[in-house]
N, C-alpha and C positions, 0 to 999 in steps of 0.2 A: 030860457028854460030848456030848450032843446040841447044847448050847449052843455048844461048841467047833467041832463040825462045821459048824454053822449060820454061825457067825461066819466060819470060814474059807471057806465057800462064798460068802458075801456080799462078802468081801474079794477073792476071786478074780474074781467077777463085776464088781465096781467097778474093779479094776486092768485087766481085759480091755477094759471100756467105755472107759477112759481111753487106753489104747493104741490102741485102734481109732479114737478120735476124733483122737488126734494124727496118725495116719497119714492120715486124711481131709484134715487141714489141710495135710500135706505135699503132697497131690495138687493143691493150689491154687498152688504156687509157680511163678512165671513167667507167670501168666495176665496178659493185657493187657486183660481185660474179658471180659463174658459176653453172650450173647443170652438175653433173658429171654421166656419163654413161660408165660402163666397160663391155665389152662383148667379146665373141668368134666370130670371123668371120667364122672360121672353126677350129675345133679341133679334127682332125682325129687321132692324136698321144696321145690323153688322154681319158682314160675311161670316159664315159658319166656320171657315178655315181660320179666321182671325180670333175666334172666341177663346180657344184654348190658351193662346199666348197672352191674351189680355187678362184672363183669370189668373195665370201664373204670375204676371207683373202686380196685379192687385194683392194676391196673397203675399208676395215677397214684401210689398210695401207695408202690409198690415203686420207681418211678423217682425220686421224691423221696428215698427212703432211699439208693438208689445214687448219685444226684448229691450228696447231703449227705457220703457217704462218699468221694466221688471215684472211684468205680469206673465206668469206661465200660461203656455198655450198646451192644453191637454190633448194627447194624440192617441193614447191607448184606451181600449174599452174599460179596463179595470180602473185606471185613474179617473176616467170620466165618471163611471158609476160611483166610486168612492167620495167624489167631489159633489155628488148630487145632480149630475148630468147637466151642468151649465153649457149651453151652446149658444154662441153669438152667430146668428144668422143673418148674412147680408144678401139681399136679394136685389138684382139690377134688371130693370126693364127698359129696353131701347126700343122706341117706336119711330117710324118714319114720320117726320113733321107733316101734319095734315091740317093744322089749325084747330083741332079738337083735343089733342093730348099733348103732354110734354114729351119731348125726344127722350129725356133721361129722368127716370124715377127711381130712387134708391129707397129701400126699407131695411132698417137695421134692428133687430130685436134679439134680446137675451131670453131664451127659454130655460127654465128651471123646473125640475121635478118637484112637484108638491103633493101633499096628501090633504084630503077633506077632513076638517075638523070633526065633522059628524060622523065620519066612517073613515079612519086611517087606513083601512085596506084598499081604498080607492085612490090610486095615484094618477096624475096627469102632468103633462108638460105645459106650462103656462108662461105667456110672456110677462116678464116682470120689469123689463126696461125696453124702451123703444124710441127710435127717432127715424125720420125720413126726410128726403130732400128731392127737389126737382131741378132740372137743368133745361135751359133753352137759349137760343133758338135752335141751334143744332149741336149734337153731341160730338165730342172728340175724345179720344183716349185720355188726354190731359184733363178734360172736364170730369170724366169719370173718376180718374185718380184723386183729383182735388176734392171732389164731393165725398167720396168715400173716406178719403183722409180726414176731412172736417168731422165727419160723423164718428170715425174711430177716435179722433182727439176728444170729442164730446164723451164718448164712453170711457175713455182712459181717465179723464178728468174726474168723472163721477166715481169710477172704480177706485181711484187713489184717494178721493175724499171719503169714501166709505171705508176704506181699508188702509189707514196711514201705516207707515212702516215703522 
């Protein structure tokens, strides 16, 4: 009995995750590109002098992936506004290992400007696609690059599925 209940619970969770993922992909339909923002939310475990170089490296990696996939990166205010203000925000948190937190936590989300159906004059930026990851036991720059790269690959895959050429 316990096995059956556990199996059903796992099946329900897996199907719910698959449905949520497909809905996320649908939210990417019609996008003409995205603005990319990569930033540290908190980087207590990394020397401040090293942070700008790491961000530049991550941005270069991301730009190369987007260019290879043929997804435009929006840079100018007018093109961002015309496209509906899609912003792919990558937030990286680096904490010193202490047994209570992951040394590396990444959060990647796509914000898009939307209007309320009940009152179209009200606009807001809403998360319409999101993924995250954690890394342990200790972070390295290569671990950060790999984790961000995997999450970007997931976004690109969903983007391409929603916007076939």
